[in-house]
C-alpha positions as CSV (number, residue, x, y, z in Angstrom):
1,X,-7.3,11.0,-56.5
2,X,-5.8,13.8,-58.6
3,X,-3.1,14.3,-55.9
4,X,-2.2,10.6,-55.9
5,X,-1.9,10.5,-59.7
6,X,0.3,13.6,-59.6
7,X,2.5,12.2,-56.9
8,X,2.7,8.9,-58.7
9,X,3.7,10.6,-61.9
10,X,6.3,12.7,-60.1
11,X,7.7,9.5,-58.5
12,X,7.9,7.8,-61.9
13,X,9.6,10.8,-63.4
14,X,12.1,10.9,-60.6
15,X,12.7,7.2,-60.8
16,X,13.2,7.5,-64.6
17,X,15.5,10.5,-64.1
18,X,17.6,8.6,-61.5
19,X,17.8,5.5,-63.7
20,X,18.8,7.6,-66.7
21,X,21.5,9.4,-64.6
22,X,22.7,6.0,-63.3
23,X,22.8,4.6,-66.9
24,X,24.7,7.7,-68.1
25,X,27.2,7.4,-65.2
26,X,27.8,3.8,-65.9
27,X,28.5,4.5,-69.6
28,X,30.9,7.4,-68.7
29,X,33.7,6.1,-66.5
30,X,36.0,8.7,-64.9
31,X,39.4,9.1,-66.6
32,X,42.4,8.5,-64.3
33,X,45.7,9.6,-65.7
34,X,48.8,7.5,-65.4
35,X,51.9,9.6,-66.0
36,X,54.9,8.4,-68.0
37,X,58.3,10.0,-68.6
38,X,61.3,8.7,-70.5
39,X,63.5,9.6,-73.5
40,X,61.2,9.2,-76.6
41,X,63.6,11.1,-78.9
42,X,67.4,11.0,-79.3
43,X,69.9,8.2,-78.8
44,X,67.9,6.4,-76.1
45,X,64.5,6.6,-77.7
46,X,64.4,2.8,-78.4
47,X,64.6,2.2,-74.6
48,X,61.9,4.8,-74.0
49,X,59.6,3.2,-76.6
50,X,60.1,-0.3,-75.0
51,X,59.4,1.1,-71.6
52,X,56.3,3.0,-72.8
53,X,54.9,-0.1,-74.5
54,X,55.0,-2.1,-71.3
55,X,53.0,0.6,-69.6
56,X,50.5,0.8,-72.5
57,X,49.9,-3.0,-72.4
58,X,49.2,-2.8,-68.6
59,X,46.7,0.0,-69.1
60,X,45.0,-1.8,-71.8
61,X,44.7,-5.0,-69.7
62,X,43.4,-3.1,-66.7
63,X,40.8,-1.2,-68.8
64,X,39.6,-4.5,-70.2
65,X,38.5,-5.5,-66.7
66,X,36.1,-2.5,-66.6
67,X,37.5,-1.5,-63.2
68,X,35.3,0.1,-60.5
69,X,37.2,1.9,-57.8
70,X,35.7,3.9,-55.0
71,X,32.3,2.9,-56.3
72,X,32.9,4.5,-59.7
73,X,33.8,3.0,-63.0
74,X,37.2,4.3,-64.1
75,X,39.2,4.4,-67.3
76,X,43.0,4.7,-67.2
77,X,44.7,6.9,-69.8
78,X,48.3,7.4,-70.5
79,X,49.9,10.9,-70.1
80,X,53.3,10.3,-71.8
81,X,56.1,12.9,-71.8
82,X,59.5,13.0,-73.5
83,X,62.2,14.0,-71.0
84,X,64.9,13.6,-73.6
85,X,67.2,12.0,-71.0
86,X,68.0,15.5,-69.9
87,X,67.8,16.5,-66.2
88,X,66.5,20.0,-66.8
89,X,63.8,18.7,-69.2
90,X,63.0,16.0,-66.7
91,X,62.1,18.5,-64.0
92,X,59.9,20.5,-66.5
93,X,58.2,17.2,-67.5
94,X,57.7,16.3,-63.8
95,X,56.0,19.6,-63.1
96,X,53.8,19.2,-66.1
97,X,52.6,15.7,-65.0
98,X,51.8,17.1,-61.6
99,X,49.9,19.9,-63.1
100,X,48.1,17.4,-65.3
101,X,46.8,15.7,-62.2
102,X,48.3,12.2,-62.8
103,X,47.6,9.6,-60.1
104,X,51.1,8.0,-60.4
105,X,54.2,8.2,-62.6
106,X,55.9,5.3,-64.3
107,X,59.3,6.7,-65.0
108,X,61.6,8.3,-65.4
109,X,64.0,6.0,-67.2
110,X,67.4,7.6,-66.4
111,X,68.8,8.1,-63.0
112,X,69.9,11.6,-64.1
113,X,66.2,12.6,-64.7
114,X,64.6,10.5,-61.9
115,X,66.7,12.1,-59.2
116,X,65.8,15.8,-59.8
117,X,62.2,14.9,-60.6
118,X,61.6,12.9,-57.4
119,X,61.2,15.9,-55.0
120,X,58.6,17.4,-57.4
121,X,56.4,14.3,-57.3
122,X,57.0,13.9,-53.5
123,X,55.8,17.4,-52.8
124,X,52.5,16.5,-54.7
125,X,52.3,13.1,-52.9
126,X,52.5,11.3,-56.3
127,X,54.3,7.9,-56.4
128,X,57.2,7.7,-58.9
129,X,58.0,4.2,-60.0
130,X,61.3,4.7,-61.9
131,X,63.6,2.6,-64.0
132,X,66.5,4.5,-62.5
133,X,69.2,2.3,-61.0
134,X,71.3,4.8,-59.1
135,X,71.3,3.8,-55.4
136,X,70.7,7.4,-54.2
137,X,67.3,7.5,-55.9
138,X,65.6,5.5,-53.2
139,X,67.8,7.0,-50.4
140,X,66.5,10.6,-50.8
141,X,64.3,10.2,-47.8
142,X,61.1,10.6,-49.9
143,X,58.0,8.4,-49.3
144,X,57.1,8.3,-53.0
145,X,60.1,6.7,-54.7
146,X,59.9,3.2,-56.0
147,X,62.2,1.2,-58.3
148,X,61.3,-1.1,-61.2
149,X,64.8,-2.7,-61.4
150,X,67.8,-3.8,-59.3
151,X,70.0,-0.9,-58.3
152,X,73.5,-0.3,-59.5
153,X,74.9,-1.5,-56.2
154,X,73.9,-5.1,-57.0
155,X,74.3,-4.8,-60.8
156,X,77.8,-3.4,-60.6
157,X,78.8,-5.7,-57.8
158,X,77.7,-8.9,-59.5
159,X,79.4,-7.9,-62.8
160,X,82.6,-6.9,-61.1
161,X,82.8,-10.1,-59.0
162,X,82.0,-12.3,-62.0
163,X,84.5,-10.6,-64.3
164,X,87.3,-11.4,-61.9
165,X,86.3,-14.7,-60.3
166,X,84.4,-16.2,-63.2
167,X,86.4,-14.9,-66.1
168,X,89.8,-14.4,-64.4
169,X,90.3,-10.8,-65.6
170,X,93.1,-9.2,-63.6
171,X,93.9,-5.9,-65.3
172,X,90.9,-3.7,-65.9
173,X,90.3,-0.2,-67.3
174,X,87.2,1.8,-66.3
175,X,85.4,4.4,-68.5
176,X,82.2,6.1,-67.6
177,X,80.0,8.8,-69.2
178,X,79.8,11.0,-66.0
179,X,76.0,10.6,-65.8
180,X,74.4,9.6,-62.5
181,X,73.8,6.1,-63.9
182,X,77.2,5.6,-65.7
183,X,79.3,6.9,-62.9
184,X,77.3,5.1,-60.2
185,X,77.5,1.6,-61.8
186,X,81.2,2.2,-62.5
187,X,81.9,2.9,-58.9
188,X,80.1,-0.3,-57.8
189,X,81.9,-2.4,-60.5
190,X,85.2,-1.0,-59.4
191,X,84.6,-1.8,-55.7
192,X,83.7,-5.4,-56.5
193,X,86.5,-6.0,-59.0
194,X,89.1,-4.7,-56.5
195,X,87.6,-6.8,-53.7
196,X,87.9,-9.9,-55.9
197,X,91.6,-9.2,-56.6
198,X,91.7,-7.2,-59.8
199,X,93.9,-4.2,-60.5
200,X,92.3,-1.0,-62.0
201,X,95.1,0.1,-64.2
202,X,93.4,3.1,-65.9
203,X,90.3,5.2,-65.3
204,X,88.9,7.5,-68.1
205,X,85.8,9.7,-68.5
206,X,83.7,10.7,-71.4
207,X,80.1,12.0,-71.8
208,X,76.8,10.6,-73.0
209,X,77.0,12.4,-76.3
210,X,80.5,11.4,-77.4
211,X,81.2,9.3,-80.5
212,X,85.0,9.4,-80.8
213,X,86.9,7.5,-78.1
214,X,90.2,6.9,-79.9
215,X,92.3,9.1,-77.5
216,X,90.9,7.3,-74.5
217,X,91.3,3.9,-76.1
218,X,94.9,4.6,-77.2
219,X,95.8,5.3,-73.5
220,X,94.0,2.1,-72.5
221,X,95.8,0.1,-75.1
222,X,99.2,1.1,-73.7
223,X,98.1,-0.2,-70.3
224,X,97.7,-3.7,-71.7
225,X,94.4,-4.5,-70.0
226,X,92.3,-7.7,-70.0
227,X,89.0,-5.9,-70.0
228,X,87.4,-2.4,-70.4
229,X,84.4,-1.6,-68.3
230,X,82.1,1.1,-69.7
231,X,79.5,2.7,-67.5
232,X,77.0,4.2,-70.0
233,X,74.5,3.4,-72.8
234,X,74.8,1.3,-75.9
235,X,74.7,4.5,-78.0
236,X,78.4,5.1,-77.0
237,X,79.3,1.4,-76.3
238,X,78.7,0.4,-79.9
239,X,81.1,2.9,-81.6
240,X,83.6,2.3,-78.7
241,X,83.6,-1.4,-79.6
242,X,84.3,-0.7,-83.3
243,X,87.1,1.7,-82.4
244,X,88.6,-0.8,-80.0
245,X,88.8,-3.3,-82.8
246,X,90.2,-0.8,-85.3
247,X,93.0,-0.1,-82.9
248,X,93.6,-3.8,-82.4
249,X,92.6,-3.7,-78.8
250,X,91.7,-7.3,-77.9
251,X,90.3,-6.5,-74.4
252,X,86.8,-7.6,-73.6
253,X,84.3,-4.8,-73.3
254,X,82.1,-5.1,-70.2
255,X,79.0,-3.0,-69.7
256,X,75.9,-2.8,-67.5
257,X,72.3,-3.4,-68.5
258,X,72.1,-0.7,-71.1
259,X,74.8,-2.5,-73.2
260,X,72.8,-5.7,-73.1
261,X,70.7,-4.8,-76.2
262,X,70.1,-5.9,-79.8
263,X,70.9,-2.3,-80.8
264,X,74.6,-2.7,-79.8
265,X,74.9,-5.9,-81.9
266,X,73.3,-4.2,-84.9
267,X,75.6,-1.2,-84.8
268,X,78.9,-2.9,-83.7
269,X,78.4,-6.1,-85.8
270,X,81.2,-8.6,-85.5
271,X,83.0,-6.2,-83.1
272,X,80.4,-7.0,-80.5
273,X,81.5,-10.6,-80.3
274,X,82.6,-11.6,-76.8
275,X,81.1,-8.4,-75.1
276,X,79.8,-9.0,-71.6
277,X,76.9,-7.3,-69.9
278,X,74.7,-7.5,-66.8
279,X,71.0,-7.0,-66.9
280,X,68.5,-6.8,-64.1
281,X,66.3,-9.8,-63.4
282,X,66.2,-13.1,-65.4
283,X,66.3,-13.6,-69.1
284,X,62.8,-13.1,-70.6
285,X,62.2,-16.8,-71.3
286,X,63.1,-17.6,-67.7
287,X,60.7,-15.1,-66.1
288,X,57.5,-16.7,-64.6
289,X,55.3,-14.9,-67.1
290,X,58.0,-14.1,-69.7
291,X,57.0,-16.4,-72.5
292,X,53.3,-15.4,-72.5
293,X,54.2,-11.8,-72.2
294,X,56.6,-11.9,-75.1
295,X,54.0,-13.5,-77.3
296,X,51.3,-10.9,-76.4
297,X,53.8,-8.0,-76.7
298,X,54.9,-9.0,-80.2
299,X,51.4,-9.5,-81.4
300,X,50.4,-6.1,-80.0
301,X,53.4,-4.0,-81.2
302,X,54.7,-6.1,-84.1
303,X,58.2,-6.3,-82.7
304,X,59.9,-8.3,-79.9
305,X,60.5,-7.1,-76.4
306,X,63.8,-5.2,-76.1
307,X,64.4,-5.3,-72.4
308,X,62.4,-3.0,-70.1
309,X,58.7,-3.6,-71.0
310,X,58.1,-6.5,-68.6
311,X,59.3,-4.4,-65.7
312,X,57.2,-1.5,-66.8
313,X,54.2,-3.8,-67.0
314,X,54.7,-5.1,-63.5
315,X,55.2,-1.7,-62.0
316,X,52.1,-0.3,-63.6
317,X,50.1,-3.3,-62.4
318,X,51.4,-2.8,-58.9
319,X,49.9,0.7,-59.0
320,X,46.5,-0.6,-60.2
321,X,46.5,-3.3,-57.5
322,X,47.2,-0.7,-54.8
323,X,44.3,1.4,-56.1
324,X,42.0,-1.5,-55.9
325,X,43.2,-2.6,-52.5
326,X,42.8,1.0,-51.1
327,X,39.6,1.4,-53.2
328,X,40.8,4.8,-54.3
329,X,42.6,6.5,-57.2
330,X,43.9,9.2,-54.9
331,X,47.7,8.8,-54.5
332,X,47.5,10.1,-50.9
333,X,45.2,7.2,-50.1
334,X,46.7,4.3,-52.2
335,X,50.3,5.1,-51.4
336,X,50.3,2.9,-48.3
337,X,48.9,0.0,-50.2
338,X,51.6,0.4,-52.9
339,X,54.3,0.2,-50.2
340,X,52.7,-3.1,-49.1
341,X,52.7,-4.6,-52.6
342,X,53.1,-8.4,-52.7
343,X,52.0,-9.7,-56.0
344,X,52.9,-12.2,-58.7
345,X,54.2,-10.5,-61.8
346,X,55.6,-11.2,-65.2
347,X,59.2,-10.8,-64.0
348,X,59.0,-12.5,-60.6
349,X,56.8,-14.7,-58.5
350,X,56.8,-12.1,-55.7
351,X,57.0,-8.5,-56.5
352,X,57.4,-6.5,-53.3
353,X,59.2,-3.4,-52.0
354,X,61.5,-2.9,-49.0
355,X,61.3,0.2,-46.7
356,X,63.1,2.3,-49.3
357,X,61.0,1.3,-52.3
358,X,63.6,-1.0,-53.8
359,X,62.6,-4.5,-55.0
360,X,63.1,-7.1,-52.4
361,X,64.0,-9.7,-55.0
362,X,65.8,-7.9,-57.8
363,X,68.2,-10.4,-59.5
364,X,71.0,-9.9,-62.0
365,X,71.9,-11.9,-65.1
366,X,75.3,-11.8,-66.8
367,X,75.3,-12.2,-70.6
368,X,77.9,-12.6,-73.3
369,X,77.6,-12.0,-77.1
370,X,78.2,-15.3,-78.8
371,X,77.4,-15.9,-82.4
372,X,75.8,-12.5,-82.7
373,X,73.3,-13.1,-79.8
374,X,73.2,-12.4,-76.1
375,X,73.7,-15.6,-74.2
376,X,73.0,-15.8,-70.5
377,X,75.8,-17.0,-68.4
378,X,74.6,-16.7,-64.8
379,X,71.6,-15.4,-62.9
380,X,71.7,-14.5,-59.2
381,X,69.3,-13.0,-56.7
382,X,66.0,-13.6,-58.4
383,X,62.8,-15.3,-57.0
384,X,61.2,-17.4,-59.6
């Protein structure tokens, strides 16, 4: 009888211990780090902040579902790093994120940082879902590169074709900032504009830190051009616009997606009127989930979406969905599921990747500044 009571007591103690351990485990989910890299300081910090906010919102939404992956409750945490839009800093940041043990990286923002960082993530088997638009990014032969936006090939091509066929510009000058992004999109614009019948009458170069463009613009003025294409960021495009007007250059400034921002209008003021830009995807209010996302975003962050947050949100959610499908947070395991992504997102009704990691349905919208606002003119290539 004593033996049975002892055995019974031991069994009860064991059961209590296991139940307590189970309860403690349930109350303490495993942290899974999601890496993030973008310029969070400097002239492009506003883009980095918008990019980061989209990732943060996705992480908050996923954590609210109390996810269980691989039989364990998990809690996603953001490991955000400032790459300063600098290639050398970008590689340092990439190695730090690898050393931190992140499961995936949403970033980098710039092509110039994404390209040198990509091999570092690939060596560790960590997927990199970048905002980079340089075509070479997803042609490095790495299995871990994915893109959040349309590449420069389509962006520059659409804008170049539209500038000539839609707006009848015939004489065009090209200026780029010599970054991987600026140079790449300028090359694609030039190809498309020439193919549509335009003449490139001048080609100039600057850098992404320049603020004085008067020497370049004086040469362009003498060429009597209809339009000036600038491959670079709004940080340079805004002062360039003001200097164009001060020199009485009436040519239209055309820029890629980075020029399509409220920041340019704020800095350039009336000088921005008539400026053209192309941006990846559809206008926010025309995206399948754009209106609801915009409302939630503004409520959460107390300011409107600038441009990139919806794409960052969708890319982060694609990672989460891949983890759930593979039932693992190990990038070596869920990478295959990420490649096979097919989901409805904020930005598109079908988010999926091709064999390179590019979006299958990455559209482009052409905008024009009218009355101090960006007004969409044409959208091509999206799937709503």
